[in-house]
C-alpha positions as CSV (number, residue, x, y, z in Angstrom):
1,X,3.7,-23.2,-14.5
2,X,5.8,-21.4,-12.0
3,X,4.5,-18.0,-10.9
4,X,7.0,-15.9,-12.4
5,X,6.8,-17.6,-15.7
6,X,2.9,-17.3,-15.7
7,X,3.1,-13.5,-15.4
8,X,6.0,-13.3,-17.7
9,X,4.1,-15.2,-20.4
10,X,1.1,-13.0,-20.1
11,X,3.0,-9.9,-20.3
12,X,5.2,-11.2,-23.4
13,X,1.8,-12.0,-25.3
14,X,0.5,-8.5,-24.3
15,X,3.7,-6.8,-25.7
16,X,3.0,-7.9,-29.2
17,X,-0.5,-6.2,-28.9
18,X,-0.4,-2.5,-30.4
19,X,-3.1,-1.4,-28.0
20,X,-1.0,-2.0,-24.7
21,X,1.4,0.7,-24.0
22,X,3.7,0.2,-21.0
23,X,3.7,-1.8,-17.8
24,X,0.9,0.1,-16.1
25,X,-1.5,-0.8,-18.8
26,X,-0.4,-4.3,-19.0
27,X,-0.9,-4.6,-15.3
28,X,-4.4,-3.0,-15.4
29,X,-5.4,-5.6,-18.4
30,X,-4.1,-8.5,-16.2
31,X,-6.0,-7.2,-13.2
32,X,-9.4,-7.2,-14.8
33,X,-9.1,-10.5,-16.5
34,X,-8.0,-12.1,-13.2
35,X,-10.9,-10.3,-11.1
36,X,-13.5,-11.9,-13.7
37,X,-11.7,-15.3,-13.4
38,X,-11.7,-15.2,-9.6
39,X,-15.2,-13.8,-9.5
40,X,-16.5,-16.8,-11.6
41,X,-14.6,-19.2,-9.4
42,X,-16.2,-17.6,-6.3
43,X,-19.7,-17.9,-8.0
44,X,-19.3,-21.8,-8.3
45,X,-18.5,-21.7,-4.7
46,X,-21.5,-19.3,-3.6
47,X,-24.1,-21.7,-5.5
48,X,-23.4,-24.2,-2.9
49,X,-22.6,-22.0,0.4
50,X,-25.1,-19.0,-0.1
51,X,-28.8,-20.0,-0.2
52,X,-30.5,-19.1,-3.0
53,X,-27.5,-17.3,-4.8
54,X,-28.4,-15.6,-8.1
55,X,-25.7,-14.5,-10.2
56,X,-25.9,-10.8,-11.0
57,X,-24.4,-11.3,-14.4
58,X,-26.3,-12.2,-17.5
59,X,-25.4,-15.9,-18.4
60,X,-23.4,-14.8,-21.3
61,X,-21.2,-12.5,-19.5
62,X,-19.8,-15.2,-16.9
63,X,-16.2,-16.1,-17.5
64,X,-17.2,-19.8,-17.8
65,X,-19.5,-19.1,-20.7
66,X,-17.3,-16.7,-22.9
67,X,-13.8,-17.3,-21.7
68,X,-13.3,-20.9,-20.3
69,X,-13.4,-22.8,-23.5
70,X,-9.9,-22.4,-25.1
71,X,-11.5,-23.1,-28.4
72,X,-14.1,-20.3,-27.8
73,X,-14.6,-16.9,-29.5
74,X,-11.6,-15.1,-30.7
75,X,-10.1,-12.5,-33.1
76,X,-12.5,-9.6,-34.0
77,X,-15.6,-11.5,-32.7
78,X,-14.0,-11.6,-29.2
79,X,-12.9,-7.8,-29.1
80,X,-16.2,-6.8,-30.3
81,X,-17.9,-8.9,-27.5
82,X,-15.6,-7.3,-24.8
83,X,-15.8,-3.9,-25.8
84,X,-19.4,-3.4,-27.0
85,X,-21.1,-6.0,-24.8
86,X,-19.2,-7.3,-21.8
87,X,-17.9,-4.0,-20.5
88,X,-20.8,-1.5,-21.0
89,X,-23.1,-4.4,-19.0
90,X,-20.5,-4.6,-16.2
91,X,-20.0,-1.0,-15.8
92,X,-23.7,-0.6,-15.8
93,X,-24.0,-2.6,-12.7
94,X,-22.3,0.3,-10.8
95,X,-25.5,2.5,-11.2
96,X,-28.2,0.1,-12.2
97,X,-31.1,0.1,-9.8
98,X,-32.1,-3.2,-7.8
99,X,-28.5,-4.8,-8.4
100,X,-27.7,-7.1,-5.5
101,X,-24.4,-6.6,-3.5
102,X,-22.2,-9.1,-5.6
103,X,-23.3,-7.0,-8.7
104,X,-22.2,-3.6,-7.2
105,X,-19.0,-5.2,-6.3
106,X,-18.3,-6.1,-10.1
107,X,-19.8,-2.6,-11.2
108,X,-17.4,-0.6,-8.9
109,X,-14.5,-2.7,-10.0
110,X,-15.3,-2.0,-13.9
111,X,-16.6,1.4,-13.6
112,X,-13.2,2.8,-14.7
113,X,-11.7,-0.3,-16.2
114,X,-10.7,-0.5,-19.7
115,X,-9.8,-3.0,-22.5
116,X,-6.4,-2.0,-23.9
117,X,-6.0,-4.9,-26.1
118,X,-6.8,-4.7,-30.0
119,X,-6.0,-8.1,-30.9
120,X,-8.5,-10.7,-30.3
121,X,-6.2,-13.5,-31.0
122,X,-3.8,-12.2,-28.6
123,X,-6.4,-11.6,-26.2
124,X,-7.5,-15.3,-26.3
125,X,-3.9,-16.3,-25.9
126,X,-3.8,-14.5,-22.5
127,X,-7.3,-15.7,-21.4
128,X,-6.2,-19.4,-22.1
129,X,-3.0,-18.9,-20.2
130,X,-5.0,-17.7,-17.0
131,X,-7.7,-20.5,-17.5
132,X,-5.0,-23.2,-17.9
133,X,-2.9,-22.2,-14.9
134,X,-4.9,-20.9,-12.2
135,X,-7.9,-22.3,-10.2
136,X,-8.9,-20.1,-7.5
137,X,-11.2,-22.8,-6.0
138,X,-8.1,-24.8,-5.3
139,X,-6.4,-23.8,-1.8
140,X,-3.0,-24.1,-3.4
141,X,-3.8,-21.7,-6.3
142,X,-5.6,-19.3,-3.8
143,X,-2.5,-18.9,-1.8
144,X,-0.7,-18.5,-5.2
145,X,-2.7,-15.4,-5.7
146,X,-1.0,-13.8,-2.8
147,X,2.5,-14.4,-4.8
148,X,0.8,-13.2,-8.1
149,X,-0.3,-10.1,-6.2
150,X,3.3,-9.4,-4.9
151,X,4.6,-9.8,-8.2
152,X,2.0,-7.4,-9.6
153,X,2.9,-5.0,-7.0
154,X,6.9,-5.2,-7.7
155,X,5.8,-4.8,-11.3
156,X,3.9,-1.6,-10.3
157,X,7.0,-0.4,-8.6
158,X,8.9,-0.8,-11.8
159,X,6.3,1.3,-13.6
160,X,7.4,4.1,-11.3
161,X,4.3,4.9,-9.4
162,X,4.1,2.3,-6.7
163,X,4.2,5.1,-4.1
164,X,0.5,5.4,-4.6
165,X,-0.1,1.7,-3.9
166,X,2.4,-0.1,-1.9
167,X,3.3,-0.2,1.7
168,X,6.1,-2.8,2.5
169,X,4.5,-5.8,4.1
170,X,6.7,-5.6,7.3
171,X,5.7,-2.0,8.0
172,X,1.9,-3.1,7.4
173,X,2.2,-6.1,9.6
174,X,3.8,-4.1,12.7
175,X,1.3,-1.4,12.5
176,X,-1.6,-3.9,12.5
177,X,0.2,-6.0,15.4
178,X,0.7,-3.0,17.6
179,X,-2.9,-1.4,16.9
180,X,-4.3,-5.0,17.6
181,X,-7.9,-4.5,16.2
182,X,-10.5,-6.6,17.8
183,X,-13.6,-8.2,16.4
184,X,-16.7,-5.8,16.4
185,X,-14.4,-2.8,15.9
186,X,-14.8,-0.7,12.7
187,X,-11.5,-0.6,11.0
188,X,-10.8,1.9,8.2
189,X,-8.1,2.8,5.7
190,X,-9.3,6.1,4.0
191,X,-6.4,5.8,1.3
192,X,-6.5,1.9,1.1
193,X,-4.5,1.5,-2.3
194,X,-4.4,-2.3,-3.1
195,X,-5.8,-3.2,0.4
196,X,-2.6,-4.1,2.3
197,X,-3.5,-2.7,5.6
198,X,-6.9,-4.2,5.3
199,X,-5.9,-7.8,4.5
200,X,-3.3,-7.7,7.2
201,X,-6.2,-6.6,9.6
202,X,-8.5,-9.4,8.4
203,X,-5.7,-12.1,9.2
204,X,-5.4,-10.5,12.5
205,X,-9.2,-10.7,13.2
206,X,-9.5,-14.3,11.9
207,X,-7.8,-15.5,14.9
208,X,-10.8,-14.2,17.0
209,X,-13.4,-15.8,15.0
210,X,-15.0,-18.7,16.7
211,X,-18.4,-19.0,14.9
212,X,-20.5,-17.8,11.9
213,X,-21.6,-14.9,13.8
214,X,-18.2,-13.7,14.5
215,X,-17.2,-14.2,10.8
216,X,-20.4,-11.9,10.0
217,X,-19.1,-9.3,12.3
218,X,-15.6,-9.5,10.8
219,X,-17.1,-9.1,7.2
220,X,-18.8,-6.0,8.2
221,X,-15.7,-4.5,10.2
222,X,-13.5,-3.6,7.4
223,X,-13.9,-0.5,5.5
224,X,-11.6,1.2,2.9
225,X,-11.7,3.9,0.2
226,X,-9.4,4.2,-2.9
227,X,-9.8,6.6,-5.7
228,X,-7.7,5.1,-8.4
229,X,-9.1,2.4,-10.5
230,X,-6.2,0.1,-10.6
231,X,-5.4,-0.2,-6.9
232,X,-9.2,-0.3,-6.1
233,X,-9.6,-3.2,-8.5
234,X,-6.8,-5.1,-6.8
235,X,-8.2,-4.2,-3.5
236,X,-11.5,-5.6,-4.2
237,X,-9.9,-8.9,-5.5
238,X,-7.5,-9.0,-2.5
239,X,-10.5,-8.7,0.0
240,X,-12.4,-11.4,-1.9
241,X,-9.6,-13.8,-1.6
242,X,-9.0,-13.0,2.1
243,X,-12.5,-13.9,3.1
244,X,-14.5,-10.9,2.6
245,X,-17.1,-12.3,0.2
246,X,-18.7,-9.3,-0.6
247,X,-16.4,-6.2,-0.2
248,X,-19.1,-3.4,-0.8
249,X,-17.3,-1.5,2.3
250,X,-14.3,-0.9,-0.3
251,X,-15.6,2.2,-2.0
252,X,-14.1,3.6,-5.3
253,X,-14.0,7.4,-4.4
254,X,-11.8,10.2,-3.0
255,X,-12.2,10.3,0.9
256,X,-11.3,14.1,0.8
257,X,-14.1,14.9,-1.8
258,X,-16.8,14.8,1.0
259,X,-17.2,17.9,3.2
260,X,-15.8,17.4,6.7
261,X,-19.2,18.5,8.4
262,X,-21.0,15.8,6.4
263,X,-19.2,13.0,8.3
264,X,-21.7,12.2,11.3
265,X,-21.3,10.0,14.5
266,X,-22.3,6.9,12.4
267,X,-19.1,7.4,10.2
268,X,-16.7,7.3,13.2
269,X,-14.5,4.4,13.6
270,X,-12.7,2.6,16.2
271,X,-9.3,2.3,14.3
272,X,-7.6,3.8,11.4
273,X,-4.5,2.3,9.9
274,X,-3.1,4.0,6.8
275,X,-0.2,5.3,4.7
276,X,-1.9,8.4,3.0
277,X,-0.4,9.7,-0.3
278,X,2.3,12.1,0.4
279,X,4.1,14.8,-1.6
280,X,0.7,15.1,-3.7
281,X,-1.5,18.0,-4.3
282,X,-5.3,17.7,-4.5
283,X,-7.4,19.4,-7.4
284,X,-8.7,23.1,-6.7
285,X,-11.8,23.2,-4.5
286,X,-11.1,19.9,-2.6
287,X,-9.6,22.0,0.4
288,X,-13.0,24.0,0.6
289,X,-14.5,20.7,2.0
290,X,-12.5,21.3,5.3
291,X,-12.6,24.0,8.1
292,X,-10.4,27.1,7.2
293,X,-7.7,26.2,9.7
294,X,-7.1,23.2,7.6
295,X,-7.3,24.7,4.1
296,X,-4.5,23.5,2.1
297,X,-4.2,21.5,-1.0
298,X,-1.4,19.2,0.4
299,X,-2.8,15.7,0.4
300,X,-1.2,14.6,3.6
301,X,-2.5,17.4,5.6
302,X,-6.1,17.0,4.5
303,X,-5.9,13.3,5.3
304,X,-4.6,14.2,8.8
305,X,-7.3,16.5,9.4
306,X,-9.9,13.9,8.4
307,X,-8.3,11.0,10.4
308,X,-8.4,13.1,13.5
309,X,-12.1,14.0,12.9
310,X,-13.1,10.3,12.1
311,X,-11.8,8.6,15.2
312,X,-14.5,7.6,17.8
313,X,-14.1,9.8,21.1
314,X,-14.2,6.6,23.0
315,X,-11.0,4.4,22.5
316,X,-10.6,5.6,18.9
317,X,-6.9,4.9,17.8
318,X,-4.6,5.4,14.7
319,X,-1.4,4.4,13.1
320,X,-0.4,6.5,10.3
321,X,2.7,6.7,8.0
322,X,3.9,10.2,7.4
323,X,7.1,11.9,5.8
324,X,9.7,13.7,7.7
325,X,8.2,16.8,6.3
326,X,5.0,16.6,8.5
327,X,7.1,16.6,11.6
328,X,8.9,19.9,11.2
329,X,6.5,21.6,8.7
330,X,4.6,24.7,9.7
331,X,1.1,26.4,8.7
332,X,-1.6,24.0,8.7
333,X,0.8,21.2,9.9
334,X,1.5,23.3,13.0
335,X,-2.3,23.6,13.6
336,X,-2.7,19.7,13.2
337,X,0.2,19.0,15.5
338,X,-1.1,21.2,18.1
339,X,-4.4,19.4,18.0
340,X,-2.7,16.2,18.2
341,X,-0.9,17.1,21.4
342,X,-4.1,18.9,22.9
343,X,-7.0,16.4,21.9
344,X,-5.2,13.2,21.5
345,X,-2.6,11.0,23.2
346,X,0.2,11.2,20.4
347,X,2.3,8.3,22.6
348,X,4.7,7.0,20.1
349,X,6.6,8.0,16.7
350,X,8.6,5.2,15.3
351,X,11.4,6.9,13.0
352,X,12.0,4.7,10.0
353,X,15.4,5.0,8.1
354,X,15.6,6.1,4.4
355,X,15.2,3.3,2.0
356,X,12.1,1.7,3.5
357,X,10.0,2.6,0.5
358,X,12.8,2.1,-1.9
359,X,12.9,2.4,-4.9
360,X,10.2,4.8,-5.4
361,X,11.3,7.4,-2.8
362,X,14.2,7.9,-0.4
363,X,12.2,10.3,1.8
364,X,12.6,9.3,5.6
365,X,9.1,8.2,7.1
366,X,7.7,7.8,10.6
367,X,4.7,6.0,12.0
368,X,2.6,8.1,14.3
369,X,0.4,6.2,17.1
370,X,-2.0,8.2,18.7
371,X,-5.4,7.7,20.6
372,X,-8.5,10.3,20.7
373,X,-8.5,11.8,24.0
374,X,-5.7,13.9,25.3
375,X,-3.7,15.9,26.1
376,X,-0.5,14.2,25.4
377,X,2.1,14.2,28.3
378,X,5.0,12.8,26.7
379,X,5.9,11.6,23.3
380,X,8.1,8.6,23.0
381,X,10.5,8.4,19.8
382,X,11.9,5.1,18.7
383,X,14.5,5.2,15.9
384,X,14.5,2.0,13.7
385,X,18.1,1.0,13.2
386,X,19.5,-0.7,10.0
387,X,20.4,-4.2,10.4
388,X,24.2,-4.8,10.8
389,X,26.0,-4.3,7.6
390,X,23.1,-2.4,5.8
391,X,23.6,1.1,4.6
392,X,20.1,1.0,3.0
393,X,17.3,-1.3,2.1
394,X,16.5,-2.5,-1.4
395,X,14.3,-4.9,-3.4
396,X,16.7,-7.8,-2.8
397,X,17.2,-6.6,1.0
398,X,13.9,-5.2,2.2
399,X,12.8,-4.5,5.5
400,X,11.6,-7.5,7.4
401,X,8.9,-7.8,10.1
402,X,11.6,-9.8,12.5
403,X,13.4,-6.4,12.6
404,X,10.4,-4.9,14.7
405,X,11.0,-7.3,17.4
406,X,13.2,-4.8,18.9
407,X,10.2,-2.4,19.1
408,X,7.9,-4.9,20.1
409,X,9.9,-6.0,23.3
410,X,10.5,-2.2,24.1
411,X,6.6,-1.2,23.7
412,X,5.5,-2.5,27.0
413,X,2.4,-4.1,25.8
414,X,-1.3,-2.6,25.5
415,X,-0.5,-0.3,28.6
416,X,2.9,0.8,27.3
417,X,4.3,0.4,30.8
418,X,7.9,0.0,31.8
419,X,9.3,1.9,28.8
420,X,12.9,2.8,29.1
421,X,15.3,5.1,27.5
422,X,17.7,3.1,25.3
423,X,20.2,3.8,22.3
424,X,17.1,3.6,20.0
425,X,14.4,5.2,22.3
426,X,14.0,8.5,23.8
427,X,11.2,10.5,25.4
428,X,10.3,14.4,24.9
429,X,7.6,16.1,27.0
430,X,4.7,17.7,25.2
431,X,5.6,21.1,26.7
432,X,9.3,21.0,25.2
433,X,7.5,20.1,21.9
434,X,5.1,23.2,22.4
435,X,7.9,25.4,23.2
436,X,9.6,24.3,19.9
437,X,6.5,25.6,18.0
438,X,5.2,22.0,17.7
439,X,8.2,20.8,15.8
440,X,8.3,17.0,16.3
441,X,11.5,16.4,14.4
442,X,13.2,15.1,17.5
443,X,16.7,13.7,16.9
444,X,18.1,10.7,18.8
445,X,20.8,12.1,21.5
446,X,22.2,8.7,22.0
447,X,25.8,9.0,20.5
448,X,27.7,6.0,18.9
449,X,31.5,6.4,19.5
450,X,33.1,6.1,16.1
451,X,36.7,5.1,16.1
452,X,38.2,7.0,12.9
453,X,41.7,5.6,13.6
454,X,45.2,7.1,14.5
455,X,45.7,10.4,12.5
456,X,49.6,9.3,11.6
457,X,48.5,6.1,10.3
458,X,45.5,7.6,8.3
459,X,47.8,10.3,6.7
460,X,50.4,7.5,5.8
461,X,47.7,5.5,4.3
462,X,46.4,8.5,2.3
463,X,49.8,9.1,0.9
464,X,50.5,5.7,0.0
465,X,47.0,5.6,-2.2
466,X,48.1,8.9,-3.7
467,X,51.4,7.4,-4.5
468,X,49.6,4.3,-6.4
469,X,47.1,6.6,-8.3
470,X,50.1,8.6,-9.5
471,X,51.9,5.5,-10.6
472,X,48.9,4.0,-12.5
473,X,48.2,7.4,-14.2
474,X,51.7,7.5,-15.4
475,X,51.5,3.9,-16.8
476,X,48.1,4.5,-18.4
477,X,49.7,7.8,-20.1
478,X,52.6,5.7,-21.5
479,X,50.4,3.0,-22.8
480,X,48.1,5.7,-24.7
481,X,51.3,7.4,-26.0
482,X,52.5,4.0,-27.2
483,X,49.3,3.2,-28.8
484,X,48.9,6.6,-30.5
485,X,52.6,6.2,-32.0
486,X,51.7,3.0,-33.5
487,X,48.6,4.5,-35.1
488,X,50.9,7.0,-37.0
489,X,53.3,4.4,-38.3
C-alpha cells in the first residue's frame, strides 16, 4: 500500500472512534502502535544478533503475541487488555528495579503515553492495517519509515504545534555538515524534539565507522533530551531505526529543570546542535536553577545559558537556531551575548530568510556557530538569499540542502580561511558590536540596484489602469441596475 494511503487509511479508521479527538491524538495513537510493532521486529533481530538476548516484556505483552494475528482479540476484550494490562505493565518498566536497558527504553516511551481509542473493533482494524503493510525487518520498509515519519511530521505541522518538533531537514543537514561531528565526540541536542539533528549526526558518523568497536563508540556518543511525550516517542523510534539499538541516552525530561551547578565535568559535551523552542515561557521556579544573571522565564535564553555551560573547554562547539529577537534583545540577552563574545569565538551567524519554518511561524531565524574559548575578534554574517523567483518558502516549495552550497563554498573549510565579503557575506568586529551594546542584528550593507522604470511611463500606465477600473465599475453598475429593474417587473 502506498505510504500516503497507509497513513490516511489508519487516520480514517480512527476518525470513526469517539475517543480520538483531533490530529494530535491520532498521531500519538499511531506512534505508540508503530513503536511496539518496530520494537517487536527489532526483538526478532536481537534474538540472533545479541548474545543471550532476553525480552524485557512478558510474553503476552509482545506485539507478536497479542496484535499480530488478524483474528486475535478485538472489541471490549482488546480495549480492556490494552488499558488495564498492557499500558500499566509497559509504564511500570520506567521505574521498576532491575529492568535491562531495552526495557528502560520501552518504559520511557510509555511513561506518558495514552490509548485514546474507545472501540476495540476499530483498534483491531488499525492494528491489522499496520501489521499487513509494514515489516521493519525488511530493508525496503525500514526506509519507508523515514517517509512515514516525514508524513507524521507534516501532519503535526497541520495540527498547529509543529514548531516544538520540527526543523526543516535542509537546515538540520547544513548545520551537521558544518559542525562535522567526529567519532568519539559526545554530541548533544538538549531540546531534541523528534531527533532530527541526532539522526542526521548518526548518518554523518556512520561514514567513519570501520569496525564493531567504532560502532559501539557511535552508539554511546548520541545524547538528547525531550520533555514532551509525543516527540520523545518519535525520537526513540527514530534512533532505533537509524542504528542506535538501545537509545537510553535519549531522555524524557526537561533539561532546564536541573540546577546549572549540578552539571559537572562529566556532563560536558564536544558538540551541541539544536533548535531550542523559542517564544515560550518556562513554568515558575525553573529560572531558579540558573545564576541570577541568567534568571528569566524565557525558554530560549535559559537554553543559551545552559549550552554555554555544557560545552567542553577544549574544542567544544555549537550550532544553534535562534530567532531575530535574540540578536537585538536586551536584559538577560545582553549578558548572554557579551559572554558569547568574551568567552567564545562567535565566528559566524547565518541569517535565514522568513518562511524557512513556514507554516507555523514567519519569524526570521538565524544559525549561530560558536566555539568555547574566546574572545571573538570578528563575527561574519551570511545572509541566505531566496532562490530566484521565490518571495517565500512553503510546503510545496521548501528550503533545500542544495541552496546551502553557496555558504559551503564561501565557508573556508574547517579553518574558515580565505573568507571574503560578497553580496551575501560581511564582517563586523567584536569591538563594534560591543559599542552597540552587543546588538548582533547586523544588516547586509550590500545594495542591489532596483530599476523602478521611467516615471512618465509609470504614470501613464497608472492612469490607463485607473481608466480601465472606472470603465469596469460603470459596466458592473449598469448590469446591477438592469437586474434590479427586471426584479421589479
